[in-house]
C-alpha positions as CSV (number, residue, x, y, z in Angstrom):
1,M,70.7,-20.9,-7.0
2,W,69.9,-22.2,-10.1
3,G,68.7,-25.3,-8.9
4,L,67.0,-23.9,-5.7
5,P,63.2,-25.3,-6.0
6,L,60.9,-22.1,-6.3
7,F,59.0,-22.7,-3.0
8,M,62.7,-22.9,-0.9
9,D,63.4,-19.6,-2.5
10,A,63.6,-16.5,-0.1
11,S,61.7,-14.2,-2.6
12,I,58.6,-16.2,-2.1
13,L,58.5,-14.2,1.3
14,I,57.7,-11.3,-0.8
15,L,54.0,-12.3,-0.9
16,V,52.9,-12.5,2.4
17,P,51.9,-9.3,3.1
18,A,49.7,-9.6,0.1
19,L,49.0,-13.0,1.0
20,I,47.4,-11.7,4.6
21,L,45.7,-9.0,3.2
22,A,43.8,-11.5,0.5
23,I,42.9,-13.9,3.4
24,Y,41.3,-10.7,5.1
25,A,39.8,-9.4,2.1
26,Q,37.6,-12.5,1.3
27,Y,36.5,-12.9,5.3
28,K,35.8,-9.6,5.4
29,V,33.5,-9.2,2.0
30,R,31.9,-12.5,2.9
31,S,31.2,-11.6,6.2
32,T,29.8,-8.3,5.5
33,Y,27.5,-9.5,2.8
34,T,26.1,-12.6,4.6
35,R,25.2,-9.9,7.5
36,F,23.6,-7.6,5.5
37,S,21.9,-9.9,3.1
38,R,19.5,-10.6,5.9
39,V,18.7,-6.6,6.4
40,P,15.8,-5.9,4.2
41,T,15.5,-2.7,2.7
42,E,12.6,-0.4,4.4
43,R,10.9,0.2,1.2
44,R,11.4,-3.6,0.0
45,I,12.9,-2.8,-3.6
46,T,14.3,-5.7,-4.9
47,A,17.9,-5.7,-6.4
48,L,16.4,-6.1,-9.8
49,D,14.2,-3.7,-9.6
50,A,17.1,-1.3,-7.9
51,G,19.6,-1.8,-11.0
52,R,16.5,-0.5,-13.5
53,R,15.5,2.3,-11.5
54,I,19.3,3.4,-11.6
55,L,19.6,2.7,-15.0
56,T,16.3,4.5,-16.1
57,R,17.3,7.7,-14.3
58,A,20.7,7.7,-15.8
59,G,18.9,8.0,-19.1
60,I,20.0,4.2,-19.8
61,G,17.8,2.1,-21.8
62,D,19.9,-0.3,-23.8
63,V,21.3,-2.3,-20.9
64,S,19.2,-5.2,-19.6
65,V,19.4,-6.6,-16.5
66,E,19.4,-10.9,-15.7
67,A,19.9,-13.5,-13.1
68,V,23.4,-15.1,-13.2
69,R,24.5,-18.5,-11.6
70,G,26.6,-18.3,-8.1
71,R,27.2,-16.0,-5.0
72,L,28.5,-13.0,-5.4
73,S,29.0,-13.4,-9.3
74,D,27.2,-10.2,-9.9
75,H,28.7,-8.5,-13.1
76,Y,27.9,-6.0,-15.7
77,D,29.2,-7.1,-19.5
78,P,29.7,-4.0,-21.4
79,R,30.0,-5.8,-24.5
80,R,27.0,-7.0,-24.2
81,K,25.5,-4.4,-22.4
82,I,23.8,-6.8,-19.4
83,L,23.8,-6.4,-16.1
84,R,23.5,-9.6,-14.3
85,L,22.7,-10.1,-10.9
86,S,23.5,-12.8,-8.7
87,D,20.0,-12.8,-6.3
88,P,17.9,-10.1,-8.2
89,D,14.7,-11.0,-6.1
90,S,16.7,-10.1,-2.7
91,M,15.3,-7.2,-1.2
92,S,18.7,-7.0,1.3
93,V,20.8,-3.9,1.7
94,A,23.6,-6.0,0.3
95,A,21.6,-7.3,-3.4
96,V,20.6,-3.9,-3.6
97,G,23.9,-2.5,-2.6
98,I,25.8,-5.0,-5.2
99,A,23.2,-4.3,-8.2
100,A,24.0,-0.8,-7.5
101,H,27.4,-1.1,-8.0
102,E,27.1,-2.8,-10.9
103,A,24.9,-0.3,-12.5
104,G,27.5,2.1,-11.7
105,H,29.8,0.2,-14.1
106,A,26.8,0.6,-17.1
107,I,26.9,4.7,-16.1
108,Q,30.6,4.7,-16.5
109,H,30.1,2.5,-19.9
110,A,27.4,4.7,-21.2
111,S,29.7,7.7,-20.3
112,G,32.8,7.0,-21.5
113,Y,34.6,6.5,-18.3
114,R,38.0,6.1,-19.7
115,P,39.5,3.8,-16.9
116,L,36.6,1.4,-17.7
117,T,37.7,1.8,-21.9
118,L,41.1,0.8,-21.1
119,R,40.1,-2.4,-18.8
120,T,37.8,-3.9,-21.3
121,A,39.9,-2.8,-24.2
122,I,43.0,-4.9,-22.6
123,V,41.2,-7.9,-21.5
124,P,42.2,-10.0,-24.2
125,I,46.0,-9.1,-24.0
126,T,46.1,-9.5,-20.2
127,S,44.1,-12.9,-20.4
128,F,46.6,-14.2,-22.7
129,G,49.7,-13.0,-21.5
130,S,48.3,-14.4,-17.6
131,Q,48.1,-17.6,-19.2
132,L,51.5,-17.8,-20.7
133,S,53.8,-15.5,-18.1
134,L,54.3,-18.2,-15.5
135,P,55.0,-20.7,-17.8
136,L,57.6,-18.8,-20.1
137,F,59.5,-17.8,-16.9
138,F,59.7,-21.2,-15.5
139,A,60.8,-22.7,-18.9
140,G,63.4,-19.8,-18.9
141,L,64.8,-20.7,-15.5
142,F,64.7,-24.4,-16.6
143,F,66.6,-24.1,-19.6
144,R,69.1,-21.1,-18.3
145,F,67.7,-18.9,-21.3
146,Q,67.3,-15.4,-20.3
147,P,65.0,-13.9,-23.1
148,L,62.4,-16.3,-22.3
149,I,62.5,-15.5,-18.5
150,T,61.9,-11.8,-20.0
151,V,59.3,-12.3,-22.0
152,G,57.6,-14.0,-19.0
153,I,58.1,-11.5,-16.9
154,L,56.9,-8.9,-19.6
155,A,53.6,-11.0,-20.2
156,F,53.1,-10.8,-16.2
157,S,53.1,-7.4,-16.1
158,L,50.1,-7.0,-18.5
159,A,48.4,-8.7,-15.4
160,V,49.9,-6.3,-13.2
161,L,48.4,-3.1,-15.0
162,F,45.0,-5.0,-15.2
163,T,44.9,-5.3,-11.4
164,L,46.0,-1.4,-11.4
165,V,43.4,-0.4,-13.8
166,T,40.8,-2.0,-12.3
167,L,41.2,-0.1,-9.0
168,P,39.9,3.1,-9.9
169,V,36.8,1.3,-12.1
170,E,35.8,-0.1,-8.9
171,F,36.0,2.5,-6.5
172,D,34.5,5.4,-9.3
173,A,31.3,2.3,-9.8
174,S,31.0,2.5,-6.1
175,R,30.9,6.1,-5.7
176,R,28.3,6.1,-8.5
177,A,26.3,3.6,-6.8
178,V,26.1,5.4,-3.4
179,L,25.3,8.6,-5.4
180,A,22.5,6.9,-7.0
181,L,21.0,5.0,-4.4
182,R,20.7,8.6,-2.5
183,E,19.4,10.3,-5.4
184,S,16.8,8.0,-6.5
185,E,16.0,7.3,-2.5
186,I,16.0,3.4,-2.8
187,V,17.5,3.2,0.7
188,N,17.3,5.5,3.5
189,D,20.6,6.9,5.2
190,E,21.1,4.3,7.6
191,E,20.9,1.5,4.7
192,L,23.2,3.8,2.8
193,G,25.8,3.6,5.4
194,A,25.6,-0.3,5.4
195,V,25.6,-0.3,1.8
196,K,29.0,1.6,1.8
197,E,30.3,-1.1,4.2
198,V,29.5,-3.9,2.1
199,L,31.0,-1.8,-1.1
200,F,34.0,-1.2,0.8
201,A,34.6,-4.7,2.0
202,A,34.6,-6.0,-1.9
203,A,36.7,-3.2,-3.0
204,L,39.4,-4.9,-0.8
205,T,39.5,-7.9,-2.8
206,Y,40.6,-5.7,-5.9
207,V,43.3,-3.8,-3.6
208,A,44.3,-7.4,-2.3
209,A,44.6,-8.8,-6.1
210,A,46.5,-5.6,-7.1
211,A,49.0,-5.9,-4.1
212,M,49.1,-9.5,-4.7
213,A,49.9,-9.1,-8.5
214,A,52.5,-6.5,-7.7
215,L,54.5,-8.5,-5.1
216,Q,54.4,-11.3,-7.4
217,L,56.0,-9.3,-10.1
218,L,58.6,-8.2,-7.6
219,M,59.2,-11.7,-6.8
220,L,60.0,-12.8,-10.4
221,L,62.1,-9.9,-10.9
222,S,64.1,-10.9,-7.7
223,I,64.5,-14.6,-8.7
224,S,65.7,-13.6,-12.1
225,R,68.0,-11.3,-11.0
226,R,69.8,-13.1,-8.5
227,R,69.8,-16.5,-10.7
């Protein structure tokens, strides 16, 4: 088994369910966003204005909102307190929903939401671990040195931890977004249903990432034990 290439190892089949989910999640988020990016909100409020209104209503005045390049590259930077939107001038249901979601992260930050605090704190560690984990693991296999394999697995476990912590953070941000949009009356009831579709599709990508990471860890453990 030591000489068998990884791509011929039966353990790789563990990844098939997560791979299928990942492909579906990418299709779902792109198709849903594209569909609702063509539907303007009745009140003609831009994503930028929606984000600012939600922040103001939450009593948050130290977070700036700015444009960022890239499609669906929207995110909230808790270190710099910046809400970045890929389509800030759009009045579409999709863009407004995404802006509200990112504003939800800002609200989490302001309220000291613990999963977000944990995720922010472990970013440097998980980034370092994810970069070194597989090189260490494969080096351990090549040199038949079990301690190096173990270190690689432990390092990869940090990446898995990050994806798992991300799930409650993203789900909670979507919950806050829907609540904020409803209370501020930025969208009507029908549009709110569309926003929920967009956010659910986006959430699938995080579920797929967590599933893929967890199954990759199982694959590494399986290979390690059999070799």
